[in-house]
Phi, psi and omega in degrees: 000314182293331180291324180291313181296318176298315183290315179306303183301322178298312181295316176296322182292339180282359180094004181292139178309151187288324178297324174295314178304311180296313181294318179295314178302312184291315181296319184298310186296315178289329177291323181296332176283356178102008173286153173258167181302320173298320179294323179295318179298321178300312177307312185295318177293322179292314185284334179264004175280076183222129180297327182299328180300332186289349177294330182299305184294329180288318177290319176305314180291322178295318180296321177297318181296312184287330172296315184275348187265020169089006182302313189290324179298314184297321181297313183286326174297321174298316178300313183298321178308316182283328184255002176311121176099346179269113182300122180088349180298322184294327179290325176287322174300325178298321180289318182289327166305310176302313181297319179291320179289329179297325180296340174263320190272325189063018182224131179290318178294317179292319177299313176299324181287314182291316183279327185298318180298335184264311190284319186301316174298322181297313184291327177294323179295330177276005178094010180280137174297142181302322183293319178300309184296324175298316185294313184301311178292315182296323179283318176303327184292339179295345173300343179298335182259004178252326179271150175294147001266077177309124174296324178296323176291319175300314182295313178305313181296324178296316181290321185274355183053044180238164184301115180288327173301320178298319179296320178302310180297324184297330186274350187291312180297310175305319181293324179292316183295321178299319180291324176301313180298321185287317184297319180298318176294319176305315182289330171287313178291331185296331181299338184254018181247144179280070184282143177275120180265114184242150175287149185301135185257000186243137170286168182292327181295314178299319178294324177290328174292318175298324178293323180302323183295333182280338192297320179298325180293321181286351176294330187292306171299325186295315178300311188291311185276331171298314177295320178296318186272346173281346182086002183288325182227162174279173179298315176302317180288326177298321182290322178291319178298314178300317176297322181298314179295326176291323180296313179299318175302315186290320183293331176285344176277107184289354182283345185242137178284152177299324177297323173298306179307310178300325175296316177302323178294318177296321179298316183300316180285334176293315177299322181294327187298315181300324184284324184290326180292320174300315178299314175307311179293324179292324176304311176304313181298314178301322175301315181292322175302317180294312181294322187286346188077010174308314181305313187295323179290327177292318180295321175293325179294314183293321176293319176299322183284344185055050178280134184274160176307315183292320174301322177295319179293317181301315183292320177294318179307312178296312175305311179294325179298315180294312183294321180297338178290341188233349183235152174284169191300313189292317189295315178303311181301316187283331180283322180273332189295314185300328181281326186276318191308313180299343181273344186294316178303307177297328177275355177075028181258125180292127181296336178287321177297314181295326181298322180287325175299313178306305191293323176294322171305320180285336172295319180290323179302321181294350189241357185251137177287167002270359183238023177287105190301316179308317183300314181281332170301312182286333174299313186291327185278320186274339186060019173282165170284152186302320181299321178297311181302316177298322175296321180292326181281345189298309182301328180282331172291324172296316175295326173288331172301317181294313175309314176300321179291325177298311185297318186288319185273343181235085180308333186293334176300332181267328197252354179299304181295318176299337181286349180265353186253000000 
């Protein structure tokens, strides 16, 4: 085990890409165990021979199309129309918009980028301090990895071999708690801001027209999630339907040329290729861990030390917080999962509960330096100094820490809804 960790950390410290670090470590250890290169390739093919894995490129492609096809702008315009003149309403709409867009994109960084370019200027015009606005939009965007169809949950489900629809359900209550915490803070903080109160500039007819423009975009998550939970289609089929609906919506919009849309489809598949390579390398490392008996040694150690499930989860929270400061979300999940997953059963920890704990940790990772991607997205959009953006993020980091403790200490928050499916 120590050889594996030392080799992996050494390769990562040299600046090597995460997928190469995982692949080199796993291949070296498997070769040392007597595997041939052909045998390693066969293991990779066998472990990745999953129809569920096809959901990743289709969901990523659907998200890419909807982000670039004007969905975010339509969503925010409709929301602004309904709350125009309501003091503090725009900040709450930022949270709601992030939740809705996250249900399409499944990515916190993409949600932060799409919403930030639209909402920050609007919030500035309404008197919101830039620092507050950057923190609110960047933190609200983390809902993208907690709400379905979260890519982080899909990848965790594939590696952990647990039901992805159940993982989607498991994230709903924590996501609602996060939204309530954020709205509570907004209502408290807005009372001390010099907000501009304006009369509504939209007629009822205009509001309804803008709302109608959002419907085609919302068809993507409705088709995908409705198909999954109705039992009509599988996860992979639902992802393909979501991508198909996204393609149709974009082609029906006369503002975009077919060549543009085809390019977006290509970008979506290229982005998913990176994710699939990472998953493949993590699968190889997981195979070595099982063969070598490392997991059995760790289980024996934990039993001898009489480690409780809560102690283990708290320790993993600390580990993932530190790793999340230096690695991006998917890499952190794939590096820790192969080592930790075999330990959950003997400790009596439900892998679905652990998956939500992991994802909330990754929400924090997206907001913390030096590699917090949402932090740098909001810095680039707002043109604020990094320290100012950090100060804007701080209240929301503390709220996410509260959410993490609640999810860790109360498994029912994650397990109640999945128990009905």
